[in-house]
C-alpha positions in Angstrom: 102.2 78.5 117.5 103.0 81.1 114.8 106.2 83.0 115.2 105.4 86.7 115.7 108.4 87.6 113.5 108.3 85.3 110.5 105.0 83.5 110.9 106.6 80.0 110.9 104.5 77.4 112.6 107.2 75.4 114.3 108.9 76.4 117.5 110.6 74.7 120.4 109.9 75.3 124.1 112.9 76.7 126.0 111.3 77.1 129.4 108.0 76.5 131.1 106.7 77.9 134.3 103.4 77.6 136.1 101.6 80.7 137.4 101.3 81.1 141.2 97.8 79.8 141.2 98.5 76.9 138.8 95.9 78.0 136.3 98.3 79.2 133.6 101.6 77.9 132.1 104.0 80.5 130.7 106.2 79.1 128.0 109.3 80.7 126.5 109.6 79.5 122.8 112.2 79.8 120.0 111.2 79.8 116.3 112.9 77.0 114.5 113.1 79.1 111.3 114.3 82.5 112.3 115.4 82.0 116.0 113.1 84.7 117.4 112.2 84.1 121.1 108.7 84.8 122.3 106.4 84.0 125.2 103.1 82.1 125.1 100.5 81.5 127.8 98.6 78.3 128.1 95.4 78.0 130.2 92.8 75.3 130.5 89.7 75.8 128.5 86.6 76.4 130.7 83.1 77.5 130.0 83.2 81.3 129.7 82.3 83.2 132.8 79.2 85.2 132.1 78.4 88.6 133.6 75.0 90.1 134.1 75.1 93.8 133.6 72.9 96.3 135.5 70.6 96.5 132.5 70.0 92.8 132.6 72.1 92.1 129.5 74.4 89.1 129.9 77.8 89.0 128.3 81.1 87.0 128.6 83.6 88.1 131.2 86.3 90.2 129.4 89.7 89.9 131.1 91.1 92.6 128.9 88.3 95.1 129.8 89.0 94.5 133.5 92.8 94.8 133.0 92.3 98.1 131.1 90.2 99.6 133.9 92.8 98.4 136.5 95.6 99.9 134.5 93.7 103.2 134.3 93.0 103.1 138.1 96.7 102.5 138.8 98.3 105.1 136.5 101.4 106.6 138.1 101.0 104.3 141.2 104.1 102.1 140.5 102.1 98.9 140.4 103.6 96.4 137.9 101.5 95.1 135.1 102.2 91.5 136.2 100.6 92.3 139.6 97.5 93.6 137.8 97.4 90.5 135.6 97.6 88.3 138.7 94.8 90.3 140.2 92.6 89.6 137.1 93.5 85.9 137.2 92.5 85.7 140.9 89.3 87.5 140.4 88.4 85.4 137.4 89.1 82.2 139.2 87.2 83.3 142.3 84.1 84.3 140.4 84.3 81.1 138.2 84.0 79.0 141.4 81.6 81.1 143.3 79.0 81.5 140.6 77.5 78.9 138.3 75.0 81.4 136.9 76.0 84.7 135.4 77.8 86.8 138.0 76.1 90.1 138.7 78.3 93.0 137.6 77.9 94.5 141.1 79.5 91.4 142.6 82.4 91.5 140.1 83.0 95.2 140.9 82.9 94.4 144.7 85.5 91.6 144.2 87.7 94.1 142.4 87.2 96.8 145.1 88.1 94.3 147.9 91.4 93.5 146.3 92.2 97.0 145.3 91.7 98.2 148.9 94.4 95.8 150.0 96.7 96.7 147.0 96.5 100.5 146.8 94.1 103.0 148.4 94.4 105.6 145.6 93.7 103.0 142.9 90.7 101.8 145.0 89.2 105.4 145.1 89.9 105.9 141.3 88.2 102.6 140.4 85.3 103.2 142.9 84.6 106.7 141.6 83.9 105.2 138.1 82.4 101.9 139.2 80.0 103.5 141.8 79.4 106.5 139.5 79.9 109.2 142.1 77.7 112.1 141.2 79.0 114.7 143.7 81.7 115.3 146.3 79.5 114.1 149.2 79.5 110.6 147.6 83.2 110.7 147.0 83.9 111.9 150.6 81.6 109.1 152.0 83.6 106.5 150.2 86.8 108.0 151.5 85.4 107.9 155.1 84.4 104.2 154.6 87.9 103.4 153.3 89.5 105.2 156.2 87.2 103.5 158.7 87.9 100.0 157.3 91.6 100.9 157.2 91.7 101.9 160.9 89.6 98.9 161.9 92.2 96.7 160.2 94.9 98.4 162.1 93.0 97.8 165.4 92.8 94.1 164.6 96.5 93.9 163.7 97.5 95.7 166.9 
């Protein structure tokens, strides 16, 4: 592993921790040349998850693209980046095991919306407005109504 400070190739592992879902190991390292400490992540190598876009085009699942859109949806919502990274991990793992063929982008978007609805309602609406490509206020209001209805049905179940 190259040191981000000096480029030296040798480092020692100071600490290792497994992610909550067990799919990633976080390692804290120290460069043997300059002493800089840095973090690396190790994950098993799997076949890439493929996504079928609405146009029919198939492309590899892009974790960073999903994380960027989640960060955008949660701007000023006080949601830690680590929470969003865990969300991406969970979504990727779920679609990896649910789909052997390319996952339709609509299903991927629905997986994101399900989790965002539980995490933060405002982030859900922000993400949905782009993902569902709202064209007018009526579509936006209909989604708000659906979110409110599902929220109150959840409260009824919990009561």
